[in-house]
C-alpha positions as CSV (number, residue, x, y, z in Angstrom):
1,M,-22.0,5.7,19.1
2,R,-20.3,2.4,19.6
3,N,-17.4,2.1,22.0
4,P,-14.3,1.3,19.9
5,T,-12.8,-0.7,22.8
6,E,-15.7,-3.0,22.9
7,T,-15.9,-3.4,19.1
8,L,-12.2,-4.1,18.7
9,S,-12.1,-6.4,21.7
10,K,-15.1,-8.3,20.3
11,Q,-13.4,-8.7,16.9
12,L,-10.2,-9.9,18.5
13,L,-12.1,-12.3,20.8
14,Q,-13.8,-13.8,17.7
15,I,-10.4,-14.3,16.1
16,G,-9.2,-16.0,19.3
17,V,-12.2,-18.3,19.2
18,I,-11.6,-19.2,15.6
19,I,-7.9,-19.9,16.3
20,F,-8.9,-22.0,19.3
21,T,-11.3,-24.0,17.1
22,I,-8.7,-24.5,14.4
23,V,-6.1,-25.7,17.0
24,L,-8.6,-28.0,18.6
25,I,-9.5,-29.6,15.3
26,S,-5.9,-29.9,14.3
27,L,-4.6,-31.3,17.6
28,G,-7.7,-33.1,18.9
29,L,-8.9,-34.7,15.7
30,I,-6.3,-34.5,12.9
31,L,-3.3,-35.3,15.1
32,P,-4.6,-38.6,16.5
33,N,-5.5,-39.8,13.0
34,A,-2.1,-38.8,11.8
35,L,-0.5,-40.8,14.6
36,L,-2.5,-43.9,13.6
37,P,0.5,-45.7,11.9
38,I,2.4,-45.4,15.2
39,Y,-0.6,-46.8,17.2
40,E,-0.9,-49.7,14.8
41,N,2.8,-50.5,15.0
42,N,2.5,-50.6,18.8
43,I,-0.4,-53.1,18.4
44,Y,1.6,-55.4,16.2
45,Q,4.4,-55.4,18.8
46,Y,1.9,-55.9,21.5
47,L,0.4,-58.9,19.7
48,K,3.8,-60.4,18.9
49,Q,5.0,-60.8,22.4
50,P,2.3,-63.2,23.7
51,L,2.9,-65.6,20.7
52,E,6.1,-66.7,22.3
53,L,4.2,-67.9,25.4
54,L,1.9,-70.2,23.3
55,D,2.9,-73.8,23.2
56,Y,0.8,-77.0,22.5
57,G,-1.9,-75.7,24.8
58,I,-3.3,-72.3,25.6
59,S,-3.3,-71.2,29.2
60,E,-5.6,-68.3,29.7
61,S,-4.0,-67.4,33.0
62,K,-0.9,-66.3,31.1
63,L,-2.8,-64.4,28.3
64,G,-4.6,-61.0,28.3
65,S,-8.4,-60.9,28.0
66,D,-8.3,-58.3,25.2
67,V,-6.3,-60.6,22.9
68,A,-7.7,-63.8,21.3
69,Y,-5.6,-66.6,20.0
70,L,-5.7,-69.3,17.3
71,Y,-3.5,-72.4,17.3
72,I,-3.4,-74.3,14.0
73,T,-1.6,-77.7,14.1
74,S,0.0,-79.5,11.3
75,D,-3.1,-81.6,10.9
76,E,-5.1,-78.3,10.2
77,E,-6.7,-78.6,13.6
78,I,-7.8,-75.2,14.9
79,I,-7.7,-74.4,18.6
80,S,-9.0,-71.0,19.8
81,S,-8.9,-69.3,23.1
82,D,-12.1,-69.1,25.2
83,N,-12.4,-65.4,24.7
84,F,-12.1,-65.6,20.9
85,S,-15.9,-65.2,20.2
86,K,-16.1,-62.2,22.6
87,V,-13.1,-60.4,21.2
88,M,-14.0,-61.2,17.5
89,N,-17.7,-60.4,18.0
90,Y,-18.7,-64.1,17.7
91,A,-17.0,-64.7,14.4
92,S,-15.9,-68.2,13.7
93,P,-12.1,-69.0,13.5
94,K,-12.4,-70.3,10.0
95,Q,-14.0,-67.0,8.8
96,I,-11.1,-65.1,10.4
97,L,-8.4,-67.3,9.0
98,K,-9.5,-66.3,5.4
99,F,-8.1,-62.8,6.2
100,T,-4.9,-63.7,8.0
101,T,-2.8,-64.5,4.9
102,D,0.0,-62.1,5.8
103,E,2.4,-62.2,8.7
104,Y,0.6,-59.4,10.3
105,G,-2.1,-56.9,9.3
106,K,-5.5,-55.3,9.7
107,I,-8.8,-56.9,9.2
108,S,-12.1,-55.2,8.5
109,Y,-15.0,-57.5,9.4
110,L,-18.7,-56.6,9.8
111,G,-17.9,-52.9,10.0
112,K,-15.2,-53.3,12.7
113,N,-11.4,-53.2,12.6
114,Y,-9.1,-56.0,14.0
115,Y,-5.4,-56.5,14.1
116,Y,-3.4,-59.7,14.0
117,N,0.1,-61.1,14.2
118,T,1.4,-64.5,13.2
119,S,4.2,-66.8,14.3
120,Y,5.4,-70.2,13.1
121,S,7.2,-72.9,15.0
122,N,7.5,-76.7,14.4
123,Y,4.9,-76.6,11.6
124,I,2.5,-74.9,13.9
125,K,0.8,-71.6,13.1
126,K,0.0,-69.3,16.0
127,I,-2.2,-66.1,15.6
128,S,-2.9,-63.4,18.1
129,I,-5.9,-61.1,17.3
130,T,-7.4,-58.0,19.0
131,N,-9.9,-55.4,18.2
132,D,-9.3,-51.6,17.8
133,S,-10.3,-50.7,21.4
134,Y,-6.6,-49.9,22.1
135,I,-6.5,-47.3,19.3
136,K,-9.7,-45.8,20.4
137,Q,-8.4,-45.6,23.9
138,M,-5.1,-44.0,22.8
139,K,-7.0,-41.3,20.7
140,Q,-9.2,-40.6,23.7
141,D,-6.3,-40.3,26.1
142,I,-4.4,-37.9,23.8
143,L,-7.6,-35.8,23.3
144,W,-8.1,-35.5,27.1
145,K,-4.5,-34.6,27.6
146,I,-4.4,-32.0,24.8
147,L,-7.7,-30.3,25.7
148,P,-6.5,-28.8,29.1
149,V,-3.3,-27.5,27.4
150,I,-5.3,-26.0,24.6
151,F,-7.8,-24.4,27.0
152,I,-5.1,-22.9,29.2
153,T,-3.2,-21.6,26.2
154,F,-6.4,-20.2,24.8
155,M,-7.2,-18.3,28.0
156,L,-3.6,-16.9,28.1
157,V,-3.8,-15.8,24.5
158,I,-7.2,-14.2,25.0
159,G,-5.9,-12.3,28.0
160,L,-2.9,-11.0,26.0
161,I,-5.2,-10.1,23.1
162,L,-7.5,-8.1,25.4
163,L,-4.6,-6.3,27.0
164,W,-3.1,-5.5,23.6
165,S,-6.4,-4.4,22.2
166,R,-6.9,-1.9,25.0
167,K,-3.5,-0.5,24.3
168,L,-4.2,-0.4,20.6
169,V,-7.5,1.3,21.1
170,K,-5.8,4.1,23.1
171,K,-3.5,4.7,20.2
172,I,-6.3,4.7,17.7
173,E,-8.3,7.1,19.9
174,H,-5.3,9.3,20.1
175,L,-4.9,9.3,16.3
176,K,-8.6,10.1,15.9
177,D,-8.2,13.0,18.3
178,K,-5.3,14.3,16.3
179,V,-7.2,14.1,13.1
180,D,-10.3,15.8,14.6
181,N,-8.0,18.7,15.8
182,I,-5.8,18.8,12.7
183,S,-6.9,22.4,12.0
184,N,-7.0,23.4,15.7
185,E,-4.0,25.6,16.4
186,E,-4.5,25.4,20.1
187,Y,-4.4,21.6,20.2
188,Q,-1.5,20.1,22.2
189,D,-0.4,16.5,21.9
190,H,0.8,15.0,25.1
191,Y,0.6,11.3,24.1
192,K,3.8,9.3,24.1
193,Y,4.4,6.1,22.2
194,D,6.3,3.3,23.9
195,E,7.0,1.5,20.6
196,D,8.3,2.9,17.4
197,D,5.6,1.0,15.4
198,E,3.4,1.8,12.3
199,L,0.9,3.7,14.4
200,K,3.6,6.0,15.6
201,M,4.6,6.5,12.0
202,L,1.0,7.4,11.2
203,S,1.0,9.8,14.1
204,D,4.2,11.5,12.8
205,T,2.6,11.6,9.3
206,I,-0.5,13.4,10.7
207,D,1.9,15.9,12.4
208,E,3.6,16.5,9.0
209,M,0.2,16.8,7.3
210,R,-0.9,19.3,9.9
211,I,2.2,21.4,9.3
212,T,1.7,21.2,5.6
213,L,-1.9,22.2,5.8
214,K,-1.0,25.1,8.0
215,E,1.7,26.2,5.5
216,Q,-0.8,25.8,2.6
217,E,-3.4,27.8,4.4
218,E,-0.9,30.6,5.1
219,Y,0.3,30.5,1.5
220,K,-3.3,30.5,0.2
221,N,-4.1,33.6,2.3
222,Q,-1.0,35.3,1.0
223,M,-1.8,34.4,-2.6
224,Y,-5.3,35.8,-2.3
225,Q,-3.8,39.0,-0.9
226,N,-1.3,39.1,-3.8
227,I,-4.0,38.4,-6.4
228,S,-6.2,41.1,-4.9
229,H,-3.3,43.5,-5.0
230,D,-2.3,42.5,-8.6
231,F,-5.8,43.1,-9.9
232,K,-6.5,46.1,-7.8
233,T,-3.6,48.1,-9.2
234,P,-4.8,48.4,-12.8
235,L,-8.4,48.9,-11.6
236,T,-7.2,51.8,-9.4
237,V,-5.3,53.4,-12.3
238,I,-8.3,53.1,-14.6
239,K,-10.6,54.6,-12.0
240,S,-8.2,57.5,-11.4
241,Y,-7.9,58.4,-15.0
242,I,-11.7,58.2,-15.5
243,E,-12.1,60.6,-12.6
244,A,-9.3,62.8,-14.0
245,I,-11.0,62.9,-17.4
246,D,-14.4,63.8,-15.8
247,D,-12.8,66.5,-13.7
248,G,-11.0,67.9,-16.8
249,M,-7.5,67.3,-15.3
250,E,-6.5,64.9,-18.1
251,T,-7.3,64.9,-21.8
252,Q,-9.6,62.3,-23.0
253,E,-7.2,61.1,-25.6
254,K,-4.3,60.5,-23.2
255,G,-6.5,59.1,-20.5
256,L,-8.1,56.5,-22.9
257,L,-4.6,55.4,-24.1
258,I,-3.6,54.7,-20.5
259,I,-6.9,53.1,-19.7
260,K,-6.6,50.8,-22.7
261,D,-3.1,49.9,-21.6
262,E,-4.2,49.0,-18.1
263,V,-7.2,47.0,-19.5
264,K,-4.8,45.1,-21.6
265,K,-2.7,44.3,-18.6
266,L,-5.7,43.3,-16.6
267,E,-6.9,41.1,-19.5
268,L,-3.6,39.3,-19.6
269,K,-3.8,38.6,-15.9
270,V,-7.3,37.3,-16.2
271,H,-6.3,35.0,-19.1
272,S,-3.3,33.8,-17.1
273,L,-5.5,33.0,-14.2
274,L,-8.1,31.2,-16.3
275,Y,-5.3,29.2,-18.1
276,L,-3.8,28.1,-14.8
277,N,-7.2,27.0,-13.6
278,K,-7.7,25.2,-17.0
279,L,-4.5,23.2,-16.5
280,N,-5.9,21.7,-13.3
281,Y,-8.8,20.3,-15.3
282,I,-6.9,19.0,-18.4
283,K,-4.1,17.2,-16.4
284,D,-6.1,14.0,-16.2
285,S,-6.7,14.0,-20.0
286,D,-4.2,12.1,-22.2
287,N,-5.3,13.9,-25.4
288,F,-2.7,16.7,-25.2
289,R,0.0,14.1,-24.6
290,K,-0.8,12.5,-28.0
291,E,-0.3,15.8,-29.9
292,K,3.1,17.0,-31.2
293,T,4.2,20.6,-31.8
294,D,7.1,22.1,-33.8
295,V,8.5,24.4,-31.0
296,A,10.8,26.1,-33.6
297,V,7.7,27.6,-35.3
298,V,6.4,28.9,-32.0
299,I,9.8,30.4,-31.1
300,H,10.1,32.2,-34.4
301,E,6.6,33.6,-34.2
302,A,7.2,34.9,-30.7
303,M,10.6,36.3,-31.7
304,E,9.1,38.3,-34.6
305,N,6.4,39.6,-32.3
306,Y,8.8,40.8,-29.6
307,K,11.3,42.2,-32.2
308,I,8.7,44.8,-33.0
309,Q,8.1,45.7,-29.4
310,V,11.8,45.7,-28.4
311,P,13.9,46.3,-31.5
312,N,17.2,47.0,-29.7
313,L,17.6,43.4,-28.5
314,K,19.8,40.9,-30.3
315,W,18.4,37.4,-30.9
316,E,20.5,34.3,-31.4
317,I,18.6,31.2,-32.5
318,S,20.2,27.7,-32.9
319,I,17.8,24.9,-33.6
320,D,18.4,21.2,-34.5
321,K,16.5,19.5,-37.2
322,N,14.4,17.8,-34.6
323,S,12.3,20.4,-32.8
324,I,9.1,18.4,-32.3
325,F,7.9,18.1,-28.7
326,T,4.9,16.7,-26.9
327,G,2.0,19.0,-26.3
328,T,-0.5,21.2,-28.1
329,K,0.5,24.4,-29.9
330,D,-1.5,26.4,-27.4
331,M,0.4,24.9,-24.5
332,W,3.8,25.7,-26.0
333,E,2.7,29.2,-27.0
334,A,1.8,29.8,-23.3
335,V,5.3,28.5,-22.2
336,I,7.4,30.4,-24.8
337,Y,5.4,33.7,-24.6
338,N,5.5,33.7,-20.8
339,L,9.3,33.0,-20.8
340,L,10.1,35.5,-23.5
341,G,7.8,38.1,-22.0
342,N,10.0,38.1,-18.9
343,F,13.2,38.0,-21.0
344,V,12.4,41.1,-23.0
345,R,11.6,42.9,-19.7
346,Y,14.9,42.1,-18.0
347,A,17.4,41.3,-20.9
348,D,20.2,43.8,-21.4
349,K,21.3,43.3,-25.0
350,K,20.8,39.6,-25.9
351,I,18.4,36.7,-25.9
352,K,19.7,33.3,-27.0
353,I,17.5,30.2,-27.7
354,T,19.0,26.8,-28.4
355,I,17.3,23.4,-29.2
356,K,19.7,20.6,-29.1
357,K,19.2,16.9,-28.3
358,N,15.6,17.3,-27.2
359,T,16.6,20.1,-24.8
360,I,15.5,23.7,-25.0
361,T,17.7,26.3,-23.5
362,L,16.6,30.0,-23.2
363,Y,19.1,32.6,-22.0
364,N,19.1,36.3,-21.4
365,D,21.9,38.5,-20.3
366,G,19.9,40.4,-17.8
367,P,20.5,40.6,-14.0
368,N,20.8,37.4,-11.9
369,I,17.8,36.2,-9.9
370,D,18.1,36.6,-6.1
371,P,19.2,33.2,-4.8
372,N,16.7,33.5,-1.9
373,I,13.8,33.4,-4.4
374,L,15.3,31.1,-7.0
375,S,13.7,27.9,-5.5
376,D,10.2,29.6,-5.4
377,I,10.3,31.3,-8.7
378,F,7.8,28.9,-10.2
379,T,5.3,29.2,-7.3
380,P,2.1,31.2,-8.3
381,Y,1.9,34.7,-6.9
382,K,5.1,34.2,-4.8
383,K,7.1,37.4,-4.6
384,G,9.6,37.2,-7.4
385,I,12.0,39.3,-9.3
386,N,12.1,43.0,-8.2
387,G,9.2,42.2,-5.8
388,Q,6.8,41.4,-8.7
389,F,3.9,39.0,-8.4
390,G,2.6,36.8,-11.2
391,L,1.4,33.6,-12.7
392,G,3.6,33.3,-15.8
393,L,6.4,31.1,-14.5
394,S,3.9,29.0,-12.6
395,I,2.0,28.4,-15.9
396,V,5.3,27.4,-17.5
397,K,6.2,24.9,-14.8
398,K,2.8,23.2,-14.7
399,T,2.4,23.0,-18.5
400,M,5.8,21.4,-18.8
401,F,5.1,19.0,-16.0
402,Y,1.9,17.8,-17.6
403,C,3.6,17.4,-21.0
404,G,6.3,15.3,-19.3
405,Y,9.2,17.8,-19.3
406,E,11.2,19.3,-16.5
407,I,12.2,23.0,-16.4
408,T,15.0,24.4,-14.3
409,V,16.5,27.8,-13.9
410,K,20.0,28.9,-12.9
411,N,22.1,32.0,-12.7
412,E,25.0,32.3,-15.1
413,K,28.0,34.6,-14.6
414,K,26.0,37.1,-16.5
415,G,22.4,36.5,-17.1
416,V,19.9,33.7,-16.4
417,S,19.2,30.4,-18.2
418,F,16.0,28.3,-18.3
419,M,16.4,24.7,-19.5
420,I,13.5,22.4,-20.6
421,K,14.3,18.7,-21.0
């Protein structure tokens, strides 16, 4: 397994070398060329000063050897300094004069660059000319002055990068250790962050994830126990009545009625569990969101069904003209039947259903829900009203969420209201 310190340090070192190369090219090559106009302006000033020393004759003792001179009289006589041929690479004065039409400028001759400046006095033209050795020397001087600065800076930056990378690797190793032990309850974290940076935020997020996973694991274990208990009860009742019939302690007719009733309860629980699991698969499908259902039809069908089972309840229905909602009829049947199934169990005298402005309100005048369990009432197999366990309200919550609706519950002065909007 590779050492993360060496790997990260190597990557950072490569970045440092790339930065050093970019800086070297920028300052060592691009900068001198960018300063070329300044160098050329200095050359023109440098060539202008000696022209004031030239008179009717040229005294080489007063003139520099890197500058050549031409003296053109009013009679078109051309006088050149002795170093003209050397400076101008053996070019003749007449050839050079063809290029010196301006007061000053740059000449490109036989692949080399030259600079000149011109002065006039008493009908006499004086020209000073030099090659580009000055500019080359200036570029070289700047390069050799910049290189040590760049090198020292590079070494300092590399040192800082290596120190920072070691510190960074320690943080990464700590985060890896936390992730590896995220399910280890005995793991203790003693690492302390000096800076409140993104890695500390990530460490805090891992801590929160660890707590969440622990809570989910505890909830899952509790849910499994509750599911087992919920399914075990009707099975125990069925088994007991079968044994009672076999032993002759219960009549076959009465025993079968009770067994059929418990099988029906067990079947409902299985269907609910299968439907809840089905919701987890269809949530990524958009097909059900394209369908529309007349919820008023579903409500009236459910009401007629429960009126037969609980004839003493009073039903109040108030529905707008618009009762079309997103979702399939099966989904809305699951929602309405689960809600009303609870309502007929707990309602005292009245159930009221209202659809108004795309909001469905369902009310029953039964007992209030314990405030301690109100926030968890939609959680599957969480202990609910009167210590009951179940999936019904969880199915309602998930179905409405996937259809794009929100369902809330609140205690009224008398009774409970569920609101879908």
